[in-house]
C-alpha positions as a Python dict, from the first residue, in 0.01 Angstrom:
ca = {
    (1, 'M'): (0, 0, 0),
    (2, 'G'): (62, -286, -240),
    (3, 'F'): (-30, -566, 3),
    (4, 'G'): (-340, -749, -110),
    (5, 'A'): (-469, -1082, -230),
    (6, 'S'): (-307, -1031, -570),
    (7, 'E'): (36, -950, -426),
    (8, 'G'): (197, -1247, -600),
    (9, 'K'): (59, -1134, -937),
    (10, 'R'): (207, -784, -932),
    (11, 'P'): (319, -676, -1280),
    (12, 'A'): (695, -668, -1333),
    (13, 'G'): (851, -332, -1254),
    (14, 'R'): (566, -212, -1032),
    (15, 'M'): (681, -63, -702),
    (16, 'S'): (506, -152, -377),
    (17, 'S'): (534, 42, -55),
    (18, 'A'): (429, -16, 303),
    (19, 'K'): (416, 185, 623),
    (20, 'I'): (584, 42, 932),
    (21, 'I'): (560, 187, 1283),
    (22, 'V'): (873, 183, 1501),
    (23, 'S'): (764, 205, 1862),
    (24, 'G'): (881, 141, 2215),
    (25, 'G'): (950, 308, 2546),
    (26, 'F'): (1139, 630, 2610),
    (27, 'G'): (1506, 591, 2513),
    (28, 'A'): (1465, 234, 2384),
    (29, 'G'): (1637, 309, 2052),
    (30, 'K'): (1359, 397, 1808),
    (31, 'T'): (1534, 698, 1653),
    (32, 'T'): (1859, 502, 1634),
    (33, 'T'): (1681, 209, 1465),
    (34, 'I'): (1540, 429, 1189),
    (35, 'G'): (1866, 619, 1147),
    (36, 'A'): (2066, 297, 1112),
    (37, 'V'): (1862, 165, 821),
    (38, 'S'): (1714, 464, 638),
    (39, 'D'): (1830, 520, 279),
    (40, 'I'): (1760, 891, 321),
    (41, 'D'): (1857, 1133, 594),
    (42, 'P'): (1584, 1061, 847),
    (43, 'L'): (1344, 1332, 950),
    (44, 'R'): (1365, 1382, 1325),
    (45, 'T'): (1150, 1596, 1551),
    (46, 'E'): (1374, 1607, 1853),
    (47, 'A'): (1394, 1861, 2131),
    (48, 'R'): (1650, 1898, 2405),
    (49, 'I'): (1569, 1738, 2737),
    (50, 'T'): (1546, 2017, 2990),
    (51, 'E'): (1553, 2017, 3368),
    (52, 'A'): (1175, 2064, 3361),
    (53, 'S'): (1132, 1715, 3214),
    (54, 'R'): (1369, 1539, 3453),
    (55, 'G'): (1095, 1447, 3695),
    (56, 'I'): (859, 1344, 3415),
    (57, 'D'): (1084, 1138, 3186),
    (58, 'D'): (1270, 850, 3349),
    (59, 'T'): (1633, 891, 3239),
    (60, 'T'): (1773, 642, 3492),
    (61, 'H'): (1934, 414, 3233),
    (62, 'V'): (1977, 677, 2961),
    (63, 'Q'): (2148, 955, 3152),
    (64, 'A'): (2358, 1051, 2848),
    (65, 'K'): (2042, 1113, 2644),
    (66, 'T'): (2014, 1486, 2567),
    (67, 'T'): (1726, 1493, 2316),
    (68, 'T'): (1387, 1327, 2282),
    (69, 'T'): (1138, 1274, 1999),
    (70, 'V'): (840, 1504, 2041),
    (71, 'A'): (635, 1416, 1732),
    (72, 'M'): (780, 1140, 1514),
    (73, 'D'): (1081, 1013, 1325),
    (74, 'F'): (1058, 927, 956),
    (75, 'G'): (1282, 718, 732),
    (76, 'R'): (1267, 528, 404),
    (77, 'V'): (1433, 199, 315),
    (78, 'A'): (1419, -16, 1),
    (79, 'L'): (1401, -381, 103),
    (80, 'A'): (1408, -492, -260),
    (81, 'E'): (1397, -333, -605),
    (82, 'D'): (1017, -335, -590),
    (83, 'L'): (947, -286, -216),
    (84, 'V'): (996, 34, -19),
    (85, 'L'): (918, 72, 350),
    (86, 'Y'): (827, 404, 508),
    (87, 'L'): (925, 403, 874),
    (88, 'F'): (740, 617, 1127),
    (89, 'G'): (884, 634, 1478),
    (90, 'T'): (652, 714, 1767),
    (91, 'P'): (743, 937, 2060),
    (92, 'G'): (815, 731, 2370),
    (93, 'Q'): (692, 953, 2652),
    (94, 'D'): (343, 901, 2793),
    (95, 'R'): (245, 1263, 2736),
    (96, 'F'): (291, 1228, 2357),
    (97, 'W'): (97, 903, 2314),
    (98, 'F'): (-207, 1090, 2181),
    (99, 'M'): (-13, 1112, 1851),
    (100, 'W'): (4, 736, 1808),
    (101, 'D'): (-352, 701, 1677),
    (102, 'D'): (-273, 927, 1382),
    (103, 'L'): (69, 774, 1317),
    (104, 'V'): (-61, 416, 1288),
    (105, 'I'): (-323, 495, 1023),
    (106, 'G'): (-240, 291, 712),
    (107, 'A'): (42, 90, 876),
    (108, 'I'): (72, -281, 794),
    (109, 'G'): (274, -361, 1105),
    (110, 'A'): (498, -238, 1383),
    (111, 'V'): (835, -296, 1545),
    (112, 'I'): (851, -257, 1922),
    (113, 'V'): (1207, -175, 2025),
    (114, 'V'): (1274, -311, 2374),
    (115, 'D'): (1534, -198, 2625),
    (116, 'T'): (1566, -491, 2867),
    (117, 'R'): (1697, -257, 3136),
    (118, 'R'): (1347, -104, 3146),
    (119, 'L'): (1127, -386, 3026),
    (120, 'E'): (821, -240, 3199),
    (121, 'D'): (818, 39, 2938),
    (122, 'S'): (731, -219, 2672),
    (123, 'F'): (398, -333, 2815),
    (124, 'A'): (204, -26, 2696),
    (125, 'P'): (319, -53, 2330),
    (126, 'V'): (244, -428, 2330),
    (127, 'D'): (-105, -363, 2467),
    (128, 'Y'): (-162, -82, 2218),
    (129, 'F'): (-88, -291, 1908),
    (130, 'E'): (-262, -602, 2042),
    (131, 'E'): (-580, -402, 2110),
    (132, 'R'): (-577, -263, 1754),
    (133, 'G'): (-495, -595, 1591),
    (134, 'L'): (-185, -452, 1421),
    (135, 'P'): (79, -722, 1363),
    (136, 'F'): (406, -647, 1541),
    (137, 'V'): (748, -790, 1609),
    (138, 'V'): (971, -723, 1908),
    (139, 'A'): (1332, -609, 1857),
    (140, 'V'): (1542, -661, 2169),
    (141, 'N'): (1797, -381, 2149),
    (142, 'A'): (2141, -508, 2246),
    (143, 'F'): (2299, -203, 2406),
    (144, 'D'): (2681, -216, 2398),
    (145, 'G'): (2655, -515, 2166),
    (146, 'H'): (2489, -750, 2414),
    (147, 'S'): (2162, -804, 2595),
    (148, 'S'): (2116, -931, 2947),
    (149, 'H'): (1807, -1129, 2840),
    (150, 'T'): (1744, -1373, 2557),
    (151, 'P'): (1457, -1318, 2312),
    (152, 'E'): (1272, -1609, 2472),
    (153, 'Q'): (1307, -1455, 2819),
    (154, 'V'): (1169, -1128, 2680),
    (155, 'R'): (878, -1317, 2518),
    (156, 'Q'): (788, -1475, 2850),
    (157, 'A'): (827, -1152, 3048),
    (158, 'L'): (599, -962, 2809),
    (159, 'G'): (348, -1247, 2784),
    (160, 'L'): (371, -1262, 2405),
    (161, 'S'): (202, -1533, 2205),
    (162, 'P'): (426, -1785, 2024),
    (163, 'G'): (331, -1629, 1690),
    (164, 'V'): (493, -1292, 1768),
    (165, 'P'): (851, -1280, 1634),
    (166, 'V'): (1110, -1168, 1890),
    (167, 'L'): (1456, -1086, 1754),
    (168, 'A'): (1778, -963, 1910),
    (169, 'C'): (1941, -671, 1733),
    (170, 'D'): (2181, -384, 1779),
    (171, 'A'): (1975, -80, 1677),
    (172, 'R'): (2293, 97, 1563),
    (173, 'R'): (2369, -161, 1294),
    (174, 'R'): (2190, -169, 958),
    (175, 'A'): (2274, -538, 922),
    (176, 'D'): (2082, -608, 1245),
    (177, 'V'): (1783, -386, 1173),
    (178, 'L'): (1712, -511, 818),
    (179, 'P'): (1615, -865, 934),
    (180, 'V'): (1376, -707, 1185),
    (181, 'L'): (1203, -512, 906),
    (182, 'I'): (1186, -820, 685),
    (183, 'S'): (1034, -1009, 978),
    (184, 'V'): (759, -751, 1036),
    (185, 'V'): (667, -749, 665),
    (186, 'E'): (650, -1130, 658),
    (187, 'H'): (452, -1138, 983),
    (188, 'A'): (208, -877, 851),
    (189, 'L'): (158, -1069, 525),
    (190, 'M'): (98, -1398, 712),
    (191, 'T'): (-149, -1229, 948),
    (192, 'H'): (-327, -1067, 653),
    (193, 'C'): (-355, -1402, 475),
    (194, 'R'): (-495, -1570, 789),
    (195, 'T'): (-759, -1302, 843),
    (196, 'D'): (-858, -1322, 476),
    (197, 'G'): (-884, -1699, 499),
    (198, 'G'): (-605, -1741, 244),
}
């Protein structure tokens, strides 16, 4: 993974990589987040939403949504000449959560994409990563370019500790998503250093 105690002593020209999970509730913007920032055409495992899922998946605030992730999304982004992130997006529906345990193996951190119109969908991802001790940041997705809640209001509503970064972003814009990814890498490194006593 390239993140260890000797990170600062990496030989010149050596490439490091890290796995980041992009998570959140159904329709929060996970696929969009990865698509906005990936340097490659992202891999998507989407299926059409059918009438059979209408009573199972809450599409109240995402009525225009016609597809849903059924396994994972995957993207790749170079944050620097010597640092590449591999992004794995989780499915948002409850019935696919059994896949999360496999997806998070080897990850250094996670981004939880939050839709403030359905904030209750964010509690389960927060609990999941807190229980596993995986560092995470919260990205408040500003639909239509604005959010009805500030990052601090979201922090309080989700009961997040002061050490968890909460950032506003428009998941459609690469310029907004890149700082979120930088934040999760920095947060993961700081958490790793604290647990190692460094």
